[in-house]
gemmi code that builds the backbone of each chain (N, CA, C; Angstrom):
import gemmi

chains = {
    "A": [
        ("GLY", (-4.789, 6.059, -13.970), (-4.148, 4.784, -13.662), (-5.126, 3.636, -13.769)),
        ("ALA", (-4.592, 2.416, -13.658), (-5.416, 1.238, -13.756), (-6.306, 1.083, -12.516)),
        ("VAL", (-7.386, 0.321, -12.679), (-8.369, 0.184, -11.603), (-8.343, -1.225, -11.033)),
        ("VAL", (-8.278, -1.287, -9.719), (-8.362, -2.555, -9.008), (-9.566, -2.479, -8.079)),
        ("SER", (-10.436, -3.438, -8.186), (-11.655, -3.451, -7.388), (-11.586, -4.571, -6.361)),
        ("GLN", (-11.863, -4.224, -5.122), (-11.807, -5.201, -4.040), (-13.207, -5.311, -3.426)),
        ("HIS", (-13.615, -6.550, -3.157), (-14.975, -6.774, -2.661), (-14.985, -7.916, -1.656)),
        ("PRO", (-15.694, -7.811, -0.541), (-16.508, -6.666, -0.137), (-15.662, -5.579, 0.522)),
        ("SER", (-16.243, -4.435, 0.739), (-15.515, -3.375, 1.416), (-15.565, -3.575, 2.932)),
        ("ARG", (-16.666, -4.187, 3.384), (-16.789, -4.491, 4.816), (-17.457, -5.841, 4.956)),
        ("VAL", (-17.031, -6.604, 5.942), (-17.667, -7.888, 6.215), (-17.537, -8.197, 7.702)),
        ("ILE", (-18.635, -8.692, 8.243), (-18.659, -9.154, 9.630), (-19.001, -10.627, 9.617)),
        ("CYS", (-18.218, -11.427, 10.297), (-18.491, -12.858, 10.317), (-18.341, -13.400, 11.731)),
        ("LYS", (-18.880, -14.574, 11.935), (-18.791, -15.219, 13.239), (-17.498, -16.022, 13.339)),
        ("SER", (-17.005, -16.155, 14.540), (-15.806, -16.960, 14.775), (-16.011, -18.372, 14.249)),
        ("GLY", (-14.991, -18.881, 13.598), (-15.048, -20.241, 13.093), (-15.505, -20.352, 11.649)),
        ("THR", (-16.050, -19.281, 11.115), (-16.475, -19.319, 9.709), (-15.342, -18.823, 8.819)),
        ("SER", (-15.537, -18.986, 7.517), (-14.537, -18.546, 6.539), (-15.076, -17.367, 5.735)),
        ("VAL", (-14.183, -16.518, 5.327), (-14.556, -15.323, 4.570), (-13.666, -15.216, 3.335)),
        ("LYS", (-14.293, -14.925, 2.205), (-13.533, -14.776, 0.970), (-13.537, -13.320, 0.535)),
        ("ILE", (-12.384, -12.812, 0.194), (-12.236, -11.440, -0.312), (-11.728, -11.524, -1.744)),
        ("GLU", (-12.365, -10.769, -2.624), (-11.990, -10.793, -4.028), (-11.244, -9.527, -4.429)),
        ("CYS", (-10.290, -9.706, -5.316), (-9.518, -8.586, -5.851), (-9.482, -8.738, -7.363)),
        ("ARG", (-10.035, -7.751, -8.052), (-10.127, -7.827, -9.508), (-9.422, -6.649, -10.158)),
        ("SER", (-8.661, -6.934, -11.197), (-8.127, -5.865, -12.031), (-9.126, -5.656, -13.164)),
        ("LEU", (-9.633, -4.445, -13.278), (-10.756, -4.200, -14.189), (-10.337, -3.871, -15.611)),
        ("ASP", (-9.182, -3.279, -15.803), (-8.823, -2.839, -17.145), (-7.391, -3.219, -17.541)),
        ("PHE", (-6.845, -4.207, -16.842), (-5.531, -4.707, -17.235), (-5.385, -6.127, -16.701)),
        ("GLN", (-4.413, -6.818, -17.226), (-4.162, -8.183, -16.785), (-3.096, -8.179, -15.695)),
        ("ALA", (-3.496, -8.662, -14.549), (-2.622, -8.625, -13.378), (-1.838, -9.931, -13.274)),
        ("THR", (-0.612, -9.895, -13.702), (0.205, -11.098, -13.606), (0.642, -11.373, -12.168)),
        ("THR", (0.736, -10.330, -11.382), (1.131, -10.481, -9.986), (0.174, -9.705, -9.100)),
        ("MET", (-0.234, -10.338, -8.023), (-1.079, -9.658, -7.041), (-0.474, -9.813, -5.657)),
        ("PHE", (-0.690, -8.799, -4.844), (-0.131, -8.766, -3.503), (-1.278, -8.600, -2.510)),
        ("TRP", (-1.149, -9.237, -1.376), (-2.131, -9.074, -0.302), (-1.429, -8.517, 0.935)),
        ("TYR", (-2.053, -7.460, 1.482), (-1.504, -6.790, 2.647), (-2.532, -6.816, 3.774)),
        ("ARG", (-2.004, -6.683, 4.979), (-2.852, -6.558, 6.153), (-2.429, -5.275, 6.872)),
        ("GLN", (-3.415, -4.556, 7.349), (-3.121, -3.299, 8.031), (-3.877, -3.237, 9.347)),
        ("PHE", (-3.135, -3.141, 10.432), (-3.743, -2.973, 11.749), (-4.005, -1.490, 11.979)),
        ("PRO", (-4.920, -1.179, 12.899), (-5.262, 0.232, 13.129), (-4.037, 1.095, 13.397)),
        ("LYS", (-3.978, 2.195, 12.709), (-2.920, 3.179, 12.872), (-1.534, 2.600, 12.617)),
        ("GLN", (-1.464, 1.573, 11.812), (-0.176, 0.985, 11.472), (-0.004, 0.907, 9.959)),
        ("SER", (1.162, 0.495, 9.563), (1.466, 0.428, 8.141), (0.934, -0.867, 7.529)),
        ("LEU", (1.137, -0.994, 6.248), (0.727, -2.201, 5.543), (1.812, -3.259, 5.679)),
        ("MET", (1.390, -4.458, 6.001), (2.323, -5.578, 6.100), (2.014, -6.561, 4.982)),
        ("LEU", (3.025, -6.848, 4.168), (2.825, -7.778, 3.065), (2.583, -9.171, 3.614)),
        ("MET", (1.500, -9.788, 3.159), (1.182, -11.150, 3.587), (1.696, -12.166, 2.575)),
        ("ALA", (1.420, -11.897, 1.311), (1.790, -12.882, 0.294), (1.799, -12.235, -1.074)),
        ("THR", (2.524, -12.881, -1.968), (2.600, -12.477, -3.369), (2.126, -13.646, -4.211)),
        ("SER", (1.257, -13.363, -5.177), (0.785, -14.469, -6.016), (0.944, -14.121, -7.484)),
        ("ASN", (1.389, -15.086, -8.244), (1.483, -14.970, -9.687), (0.424, -15.865, -10.309)),
        ("GLU", (-0.192, -15.391, -11.358), (-1.282, -16.120, -11.987), (-0.862, -17.540, -12.338)),
        ("GLY", (-1.662, -18.484, -11.873), (-1.420, -19.884, -12.175), (-0.408, -20.565, -11.283)),
        ("SER", (0.160, -19.823, -10.337), (1.163, -20.414, -9.449), (0.711, -20.328, -7.998)),
        ("LYS", (1.374, -21.087, -7.160), (1.090, -20.995, -5.728), (1.629, -19.675, -5.191)),
        ("ALA", (0.925, -19.157, -4.207), (1.350, -17.895, -3.610), (2.606, -18.073, -2.771)),
        ("THR", (3.381, -17.026, -2.697), (4.562, -16.997, -1.831), (4.213, -16.186, -0.595)),
        ("TYR", (4.282, -16.835, 0.549), (3.863, -16.197, 1.790), (5.062, -15.607, 2.524)),
        ("GLU", (4.810, -14.494, 3.176), (5.831, -13.875, 4.004), (5.993, -14.690, 5.296)),
        ("GLN", (7.154, -14.552, 5.878), (7.442, -15.277, 7.106), (6.430, -14.898, 8.178)),
        ("GLY", (5.898, -15.908, 8.831), (4.955, -15.674, 9.914), (3.504, -15.679, 9.485)),
        ("VAL", (3.244, -15.740, 8.199), (1.868, -15.774, 7.702), (1.472, -17.227, 7.453)),
        ("GLU", (0.378, -17.649, 8.073), (-0.051, -19.055, 7.962), (-0.755, -19.272, 6.623)),
        ("LYS", (-0.154, -20.059, 5.775), (-0.725, -20.274, 4.445), (-1.986, -21.124, 4.493)),
        ("ASP", (-2.150, -21.944, 5.530), (-3.358, -22.748, 5.645), (-4.521, -21.933, 6.187)),
        ("LYS", (-4.215, -20.820, 6.797), (-5.267, -19.960, 7.329), (-5.685, -18.900, 6.309)),
        ("PHE", (-4.714, -18.404, 5.595), (-4.968, -17.366, 4.598), (-4.718, -17.980, 3.214)),
        ("LEU", (-5.794, -18.495, 2.644), (-5.688, -19.174, 1.355), (-5.786, -18.169, 0.221)),
        ("ILE", (-4.809, -18.199, -0.648), (-4.786, -17.264, -1.767), (-4.846, -18.036, -3.066)),
        ("ASN", (-5.758, -17.595, -3.918), (-5.927, -18.207, -5.225), (-5.824, -17.133, -6.291)),
        ("HIS", (-5.045, -17.392, -7.323), (-4.869, -16.422, -8.414), (-5.057, -17.192, -9.716)),
        ("ALA", (-6.298, -17.610, -9.939), (-6.590, -18.539, -11.031), (-6.665, -17.874, -12.394)),
        ("SER", (-6.880, -16.566, -12.420), (-6.957, -15.885, -13.708), (-6.158, -14.595, -13.653)),
        ("LEU", (-5.988, -13.975, -14.797), (-5.196, -12.751, -14.884), (-5.938, -11.519, -14.372)),
        ("THR", (-7.184, -11.689, -13.973), (-7.936, -10.546, -13.477), (-8.524, -10.761, -12.092)),
        ("LEU", (-8.273, -11.912, -11.500), (-8.902, -12.189, -10.211), (-7.981, -12.953, -9.281)),
        ("SER", (-7.886, -12.436, -8.051), (-7.226, -13.155, -6.974), (-8.163, -13.124, -5.782)),
        ("THR", (-8.159, -14.193, -5.016), (-9.002, -14.235, -3.821), (-8.173, -14.592, -2.595)),
        ("LEU", (-8.583, -14.002, -1.492), (-7.995, -14.316, -0.196), (-9.112, -14.872, 0.669)),
        ("THR", (-8.941, -16.081, 1.157), (-9.933, -16.675, 2.042), (-9.335, -16.815, 3.433)),
        ("VAL", (-9.992, -16.194, 4.381), (-9.589, -16.323, 5.777), (-10.387, -17.486, 6.348)),
        ("THR", (-9.719, -18.566, 6.651), (-10.402, -19.775, 7.105), (-10.474, -19.812, 8.625)),
        ("SER", (-11.580, -20.367, 9.120), (-11.790, -20.501, 10.557), (-11.394, -19.206, 11.274)),
        ("ALA", (-12.074, -18.167, 10.893), (-11.701, -16.833, 11.382), (-11.873, -16.705, 12.893)),
        ("HIS", (-10.979, -15.945, 13.491), (-11.036, -15.626, 14.908), (-10.994, -14.118, 15.079)),
        ("PRO", (-11.398, -13.615, 16.228), (-11.392, -12.154, 16.424), (-10.045, -11.501, 16.147)),
        ("GLU", (-8.956, -12.207, 16.399), (-7.630, -11.610, 16.137), (-7.331, -11.459, 14.653)),
        ("ASP", (-8.174, -12.063, 13.812), (-8.028, -11.883, 12.362), (-8.689, -10.607, 11.887)),
        ("SER", (-9.433, -9.966, 12.774), (-10.075, -8.705, 12.405), (-9.009, -7.693, 12.011)),
        ("SER", (-9.191, -7.113, 10.853), (-8.175, -6.209, 10.333), (-8.664, -5.587, 9.037)),
        ("PHE", (-7.830, -4.759, 8.457), (-8.089, -4.170, 7.143), (-7.164, -4.876, 6.167)),
        ("TYR", (-7.754, -5.493, 5.150), (-6.974, -6.240, 4.162), (-7.008, -5.484, 2.836)),
        ("ILE", (-5.841, -5.328, 2.226), (-5.737, -4.572, 0.972), (-4.987, -5.406, -0.057)),
        ("CYS", (-5.505, -5.415, -1.274), (-4.803, -6.094, -2.349), (-4.211, -5.064, -3.298)),
        ("SER", (-3.200, -5.471, -4.023), (-2.687, -4.648, -5.114), (-2.321, -5.560, -6.272)),
        ("ALA", (-2.291, -4.988, -7.448), (-2.077, -5.784, -8.648), (-1.113, -5.078, -9.580)),
        ("ARG", (-0.310, -5.889, -10.256), (0.651, -5.360, -11.216), (0.557, -6.160, -12.497)),
        ("GLY", (0.625, -5.440, -13.613), (0.631, -6.113, -14.903), (2.031, -6.142, -15.474)),
        ("ASP", (2.221, -6.874, -16.532), (3.547, -6.994, -17.138), (4.075, -5.672, -17.647)),
        ("GLY", (3.173, -4.825, -18.142), (3.608, -3.568, -18.729), (3.934, -2.500, -17.711)),
        ("SER", (3.568, -2.757, -16.456), (3.782, -1.739, -15.429), (5.023, -2.112, -14.640)),
        ("ILE", (6.117, -1.515, -14.987), (7.378, -1.931, -14.405), (7.536, -1.446, -12.974)),
        ("THR", (7.006, -0.271, -12.691), (7.372, 0.361, -11.447), (6.296, 0.358, -10.374)),
        ("GLU", (5.064, 0.210, -10.702), (4.074, 0.359, -9.642), (2.994, -0.701, -9.713)),
        ("ALA", (2.358, -0.869, -8.586), (1.183, -1.717, -8.499), (0.003, -0.818, -8.117)),
        ("PHE", (-1.169, -1.264, -8.426), (-2.379, -0.485, -8.155), (-3.176, -1.165, -7.050)),
        ("PHE", (-3.746, -0.341, -6.183), (-4.362, -0.861, -4.966), (-5.874, -0.894, -5.023)),
        ("GLY", (-6.430, -1.921, -4.392), (-7.867, -1.972, -4.183), (-8.266, -1.061, -3.044)),
        ("GLN", (-9.578, -0.999, -2.803), (-10.099, -0.077, -1.798), (-9.973, -0.614, -0.384)),
        ("GLY", (-9.635, -1.895, -0.261), (-9.506, -2.475, 1.065), (-10.788, -3.129, 1.541)),
        ("THR", (-10.629, -4.079, 2.455), (-11.759, -4.787, 3.070), (-11.593, -4.760, 4.578)),
        ("ARG", (-12.599, -4.243, 5.254), (-12.582, -4.220, 6.715), (-13.255, -5.496, 7.210)),
        ("LEU", (-12.486, -6.396, 7.785), (-13.013, -7.655, 8.317), (-13.150, -7.551, 9.828)),
        ("THR", (-14.345, -7.861, 10.298), (-14.589, -7.915, 11.741), (-15.101, -9.302, 12.081)),
        ("VAL", (-14.420, -9.979, 12.974), (-14.824, -11.317, 13.397), (-15.378, -11.218, 14.812)),
        ("VAL", (-16.610, -11.669, 14.958), (-17.275, -11.527, 16.267), (-17.514, -12.907, 16.920)),
    ],
    "B": [
        ("ALA", (18.379, -6.016, 2.168), (16.939, -5.764, 2.044), (16.692, -4.266, 1.957)),
        ("GLN", (15.651, -3.920, 1.232), (15.308, -2.518, 1.076), (14.231, -2.138, 2.078)),
        ("SER", (14.297, -0.902, 2.545), (13.311, -0.450, 3.517), (13.207, 1.062, 3.469)),
        ("VAL", (12.147, 1.571, 4.083), (11.988, 3.010, 4.225), (11.641, 3.327, 5.664)),
        ("THR", (12.089, 4.479, 6.107), (11.800, 4.968, 7.442), (11.147, 6.328, 7.334)),
        ("GLN", (9.986, 6.442, 7.923), (9.305, 7.732, 7.938), (9.523, 8.370, 9.300)),
        ("LEU", (10.044, 9.573, 9.280), (10.363, 10.277, 10.516), (9.158, 11.099, 10.956)),
        ("GLY", (8.625, 10.754, 12.112), (7.444, 11.462, 12.610), (6.184, 10.710, 12.259)),
        ("SER", (5.525, 10.174, 13.260), (4.280, 9.446, 13.012), (3.105, 10.410, 12.853)),
        ("HIS", (3.289, 11.632, 13.326), (2.205, 12.607, 13.254), (2.790, 13.982, 12.984)),
        ("VAL", (2.251, 14.642, 11.977), (2.651, 16.003, 11.642), (1.399, 16.870, 11.608)),
        ("SER", (1.483, 18.011, 12.246), (0.354, 18.934, 12.281), (0.786, 20.279, 11.723)),
        ("VAL", (0.022, 20.790, 10.764), (0.320, 22.095, 10.175), (-0.956, 22.916, 10.121)),
        ("SER", (-0.788, 24.201, 9.949), (-1.937, 25.079, 9.763), (-2.287, 25.147, 8.282)),
        ("GLU", (-3.525, 25.396, 8.009), (-3.964, 25.541, 6.626), (-3.155, 26.656, 5.976)),
        ("GLY", (-2.621, 26.378, 4.783), (-1.813, 27.357, 4.082), (-0.325, 27.247, 4.350)),
        ("ALA", (0.047, 26.484, 5.348), (1.465, 26.320, 5.700), (2.113, 25.235, 4.862)),
        ("LEU", (3.438, 25.241, 4.889), (4.209, 24.228, 4.175), (4.024, 22.857, 4.816)),
        ("VAL", (3.889, 21.854, 3.954), (3.833, 20.476, 4.414), (5.166, 19.810, 4.082)),
        ("LEU", (5.758, 19.158, 5.060), (6.993, 18.405, 4.860), (6.875, 17.081, 5.589)),
        ("LEU", (6.855, 16.007, 4.830), (6.799, 14.669, 5.404), (8.094, 13.958, 5.005)),
        ("ARG", (8.758, 13.409, 6.003), (10.112, 12.895, 5.773), (10.139, 11.386, 5.537)),
        ("CYS", (11.004, 11.001, 4.619), (11.183, 9.583, 4.308), (12.646, 9.344, 3.948)),
        ("ASN", (13.250, 8.379, 4.590), (14.592, 7.952, 4.232), (14.556, 6.493, 3.817)),
        ("TYR", (15.368, 6.150, 2.863), (15.335, 4.792, 2.354), (16.679, 4.115, 2.557)),
        ("SER", (16.611, 2.814, 2.507), (17.810, 1.997, 2.562), (17.737, 1.011, 1.417)),
        ("SER", (18.749, 1.035, 0.557), (18.702, 0.157, -0.599), (20.108, -0.097, -1.118)),
        ("SER", (20.349, -1.326, -1.512), (21.663, -1.685, -2.047), (21.730, -1.474, -3.557)),
        ("VAL", (20.580, -1.225, -4.150), (20.513, -0.964, -5.592), (19.640, 0.278, -5.791)),
        ("PRO", (19.733, 0.904, -6.953), (18.873, 2.077, -7.184), (17.407, 1.723, -6.962)),
        ("PRO", (16.737, 2.468, -6.105), (15.367, 2.107, -5.757), (14.325, 2.803, -6.620)),
        ("TYR", (13.138, 2.224, -6.621), (11.958, 2.950, -7.030), (11.257, 3.370, -5.739)),
        ("LEU", (10.887, 4.627, -5.650), (10.294, 5.150, -4.424), (8.927, 5.749, -4.711)),
        ("PHE", (8.044, 5.641, -3.735), (6.656, 6.048, -3.922), (6.140, 6.773, -2.682)),
        ("TRP", (5.194, 7.642, -2.916), (4.389, 8.202, -1.831), (2.929, 7.910, -2.140)),
        ("TYR", (2.245, 7.395, -1.100), (0.821, 7.108, -1.211), (0.072, 7.876, -0.124)),
        ("VAL", (-1.201, 8.160, -0.406), (-2.073, 8.754, 0.595), (-3.223, 7.797, 0.866)),
        ("GLN", (-3.618, 7.700, 2.122), (-4.732, 6.844, 2.495), (-5.716, 7.622, 3.351)),
        ("TYR", (-6.972, 7.647, 2.904), (-8.047, 8.238, 3.698), (-8.701, 7.125, 4.511)),
        ("PRO", (-9.388, 7.455, 5.585), (-9.944, 6.429, 6.477), (-10.754, 5.363, 5.742)),
        ("ASN", (-10.462, 4.115, 6.062), (-11.190, 2.965, 5.511), (-11.155, 2.899, 3.990)),
        ("GLN", (-10.084, 3.385, 3.431), (-9.926, 3.311, 1.983), (-8.564, 2.727, 1.636)),
        ("GLY", (-8.417, 2.376, 0.374), (-7.135, 1.875, -0.091), (-6.136, 2.998, -0.263)),
        ("LEU", (-5.061, 2.705, -0.968), (-4.002, 3.679, -1.158), (-4.090, 4.326, -2.533)),
        ("GLN", (-3.834, 5.625, -2.550), (-3.811, 6.363, -3.799), (-2.396, 6.863, -4.040)),
        ("LEU", (-1.888, 6.613, -5.223), (-0.534, 7.028, -5.541), (-0.465, 8.546, -5.708)),
        ("LEU", (0.441, 9.178, -4.968), (0.680, 10.611, -5.114), (1.751, 10.879, -6.165)),
        ("LEU", (2.839, 10.141, -6.067), (3.944, 10.321, -7.001), (4.913, 9.160, -6.870)),
        ("LYS", (5.822, 9.075, -7.832), (6.802, 8.007, -7.793), (8.109, 8.475, -8.414)),
        ("TYR", (9.205, 7.930, -7.943), (10.532, 8.172, -8.493), (10.996, 6.878, -9.155)),
        ("THR", (11.389, 7.027, -10.435), (11.793, 5.835, -11.174), (13.115, 6.047, -11.898)),
        ("SER", (14.010, 6.773, -11.277), (15.377, 7.016, -11.770), (15.440, 8.005, -12.921)),
        ("ALA", (14.390, 8.742, -13.126), (14.445, 9.810, -14.125), (14.780, 11.121, -13.381)),
        ("ALA", (13.941, 12.119, -13.478), (14.196, 13.388, -12.797), (14.164, 13.205, -11.287)),
        ("THR", (15.065, 13.856, -10.591), (15.127, 13.694, -9.134), (14.024, 14.454, -8.429)),
        ("LEU", (13.517, 15.512, -9.038), (12.379, 16.233, -8.469), (11.121, 15.725, -9.158)),
        ("VAL", (10.273, 15.118, -8.386), (9.085, 14.482, -8.931), (7.846, 15.264, -8.515)),
        ("LYS", (7.024, 15.589, -9.477), (5.777, 16.278, -9.170), (4.626, 15.277, -9.228)),
        ("GLY", (3.733, 15.400, -8.256), (2.625, 14.474, -8.184), (1.289, 15.187, -8.252)),
        ("ILE", (0.270, 14.477, -7.795), (-1.071, 15.039, -7.826), (-1.299, 15.918, -6.605)),
        ("ASN", (-2.339, 16.736, -6.687), (-2.766, 17.576, -5.565), (-1.691, 18.541, -5.069)),
        ("GLY", (-0.759, 18.917, -5.931), (0.259, 19.893, -5.566), (1.447, 19.352, -4.802)),
        ("PHE", (1.517, 18.066, -4.610), (2.636, 17.456, -3.892), (3.831, 17.231, -4.811)),
        ("GLU", (5.002, 17.268, -4.228), (6.216, 16.916, -4.942), (7.214, 16.315, -3.958)),
        ("ALA", (8.187, 15.615, -4.503), (9.207, 14.992, -3.669), (10.530, 15.023, -4.425)),
        ("GLU", (11.608, 15.120, -3.669), (12.922, 15.171, -4.279), (13.756, 13.992, -3.823)),
        ("PHE", (14.283, 13.271, -4.784), (15.155, 12.138, -4.501), (16.571, 12.660, -4.289)),
        ("LYS", (17.122, 12.420, -3.110), (18.476, 12.854, -2.792), (19.306, 11.628, -2.408)),
        ("LYS", (20.094, 11.207, -3.358), (20.883, 9.990, -3.144), (21.930, 10.186, -2.051)),
        ("SER", (22.500, 11.388, -1.972), (23.587, 11.630, -1.023), (23.152, 11.425, 0.423)),
        ("VAL", (21.870, 11.702, 0.688), (21.379, 11.550, 2.057), (20.255, 10.512, 2.127)),
        ("THR", (20.107, 9.764, 1.055), (19.089, 8.692, 0.957), (17.724, 9.138, 1.447)),
        ("SER", (17.272, 10.263, 0.925), (15.976, 10.776, 1.345), (15.034, 10.947, 0.159)),
        ("PHE", (13.756, 10.974, 0.490), (12.707, 11.186, -0.519), (11.548, 11.864, 0.187)),
        ("HIS", (11.798, 13.085, 0.643), (10.803, 13.809, 1.431), (9.686, 14.358, 0.556)),
        ("LEU", (8.499, 14.356, 1.110), (7.301, 14.843, 0.410), (6.980, 16.254, 0.872)),
        ("THR", (6.709, 17.143, -0.069), (6.396, 18.521, 0.298), (5.195, 19.031, -0.482)),
        ("LYS", (4.571, 20.047, 0.116), (3.506, 20.786, -0.553), (3.584, 22.204, -0.016)),
        ("PRO", (3.604, 23.200, -0.889), (3.824, 24.574, -0.428), (2.739, 25.092, 0.519)),
        ("SER", (1.499, 24.699, 0.276), (0.394, 25.271, 1.036), (-0.622, 24.184, 1.368)),
        ("ALA", (-0.752, 23.863, 2.634), (-1.653, 22.787, 3.055), (-3.114, 23.189, 2.906)),
        ("HIS", (-3.908, 22.198, 2.537), (-5.354, 22.374, 2.444), (-5.994, 21.402, 3.418)),
        ("MET", (-7.174, 21.767, 3.888), (-7.866, 20.911, 4.856), (-8.040, 19.492, 4.313)),
        ("SER", (-8.258, 19.384, 3.019), (-8.485, 18.073, 2.409), (-7.222, 17.213, 2.355)),
        ("ASP", (-6.076, 17.790, 2.710), (-4.828, 17.013, 2.730), (-4.701, 16.158, 3.988)),
        ("ALA", (-5.560, 16.372, 4.950), (-5.491, 15.586, 6.180), (-5.747, 14.117, 5.873)),
        ("ALA", (-4.764, 13.284, 6.162), (-4.838, 11.861, 5.813), (-3.581, 11.172, 6.344)),
        ("GLU", (-3.482, 9.891, 6.034), (-2.275, 9.129, 6.370), (-1.427, 9.018, 5.104)),
        ("TYR", (-0.126, 9.235, 5.252), (0.772, 9.212, 4.108), (1.825, 8.120, 4.307)),
        ("PHE", (2.036, 7.353, 3.260), (2.998, 6.251, 3.318), (4.061, 6.424, 2.241)),
        ("CYS", (5.281, 6.259, 2.658), (6.408, 6.171, 1.741), (6.671, 4.687, 1.495)),
        ("ALA", (7.051, 4.332, 0.272), (7.261, 2.919, -0.035), (8.421, 2.772, -1.011)),
        ("VAL", (9.063, 1.615, -0.943), (10.152, 1.297, -1.844), (9.860, -0.022, -2.524)),
        ("ARG", (10.195, -0.098, -3.786), (10.000, -1.351, -4.497), (11.204, -2.219, -4.252)),
        ("THR", (10.927, -3.484, -4.026), (12.009, -4.393, -3.725), (11.774, -5.719, -4.413)),
        ("GLY", (12.823, -6.360, -4.820), (12.716, -7.719, -5.308), (12.204, -7.828, -6.727)),
        ("ASN", (12.353, -9.004, -7.284), (11.950, -9.247, -8.667), (10.449, -9.285, -8.852)),
        ("ASN", (9.729, -9.556, -7.771), (8.278, -9.618, -7.888), (7.628, -8.260, -7.747)),
        ("ASN", (8.411, -7.223, -7.581), (7.871, -5.877, -7.549), (6.966, -5.634, -6.359)),
        ("ASP", (7.136, -6.367, -5.258), (6.350, -6.065, -4.081), (6.900, -4.813, -3.429)),
        ("MET", (6.058, -4.165, -2.643), (6.439, -2.915, -2.022), (6.604, -3.067, -0.526)),
        ("ARG", (7.551, -2.328, -0.002), (7.737, -2.260, 1.455), (7.393, -0.848, 1.889)),
        ("PHE", (6.543, -0.781, 2.897), (6.008, 0.502, 3.306), (6.647, 1.004, 4.593)),
        ("GLY", (6.710, 2.321, 4.701), (7.076, 2.915, 5.965), (5.910, 2.827, 6.934)),
        ("ALA", (6.144, 3.279, 8.148), (5.128, 3.166, 9.201), (3.973, 4.129, 9.008)),
        ("GLY", (4.161, 5.109, 8.153), (3.098, 6.063, 7.908), (3.231, 7.326, 8.738)),
        ("THR", (2.745, 8.428, 8.184), (2.693, 9.705, 8.898), (1.294, 10.271, 8.770)),
        ("ARG", (0.702, 10.535, 9.900), (-0.634, 11.123, 9.895), (-0.519, 12.642, 9.836)),
        ("LEU", (-1.078, 13.222, 8.797), (-1.051, 14.673, 8.632), (-2.365, 15.269, 9.112)),
        ("THR", (-2.261, 16.196, 10.009), (-3.418, 16.955, 10.493), (-3.274, 18.392, 10.012)),
        ("VAL", (-4.364, 18.952, 9.508), (-4.347, 20.330, 9.037), (-5.317, 21.139, 9.890)),
        ("LYS", (-4.783, 22.143, 10.557), (-5.599, 22.979, 11.439), (-6.113, 24.193, 10.683)),
        ("PRO", (-7.354, 24.573, 10.967), (-7.904, 25.748, 10.259), (-7.251, 27.035, 10.709)),
    ],
}
model = gemmi.Model(1)
for chain_id, residues in chains.items():
    chain = gemmi.Chain(chain_id)
    for i, (resn, *xyz) in enumerate(residues, 1):
        res = gemmi.Residue()
        res.name, res.seqid = resn, gemmi.SeqId(i, " ")
        for name, pos in zip(("N", "CA", "C"), xyz):
            atom = gemmi.Atom()
            atom.name, atom.element = name, gemmi.Element(name[0])
            atom.pos, atom.b_iso = gemmi.Position(*pos), 0.0
            res.add_atom(atom)
        chain.add_residue(res)
    model.add_chain(chain)
structure = gemmi.Structure()
structure.add_model(model)
structure.setup_entities()
């Protein structure tokens, strides 16, 4: 299957700072990317969907000013957690889908964010 | 709206025993259904998917799942559990034009020696 690389895998930051997470499709063009958040021992919750060159569509309850998503190219999307607080600590996972892949999206390895 | 429900948050089997993880879906249109496995602090790996072709789908690592429209189920099975199968398993359904996925709550599989 196609490869999606997410970086960093782990990050620790201080409260009030911002953190950027990158999601790259390595061997295909990702027209659509998805960002998920996963709390311990829970399922994945979709945060937003982004199409290359367009503004992201956020799920209800997700603050778009806090979780900035940029999908400027067909191989890269970024999620920036602004003014991070301890309650933002979580596991964030991206997935990407290309035009030719009708049925599935491919997932990154996830990023463990800890805000102290 | 489309959704999936995974019955049982935790399943424990002995090594060599049958694995059965349950998933029921709700959908107003023919769904695409998926099973993923997640190991600690890692992303999701696709085990198998149903895309309206054969109802019995074979996946990686000896797993398979059967799509049963009459009872809206897509249960995951493996004839003989291996210690390396211990992980979290998610059932998912594709929904909407943007192809985003909706996940079940997950089932943690424990394999006892």
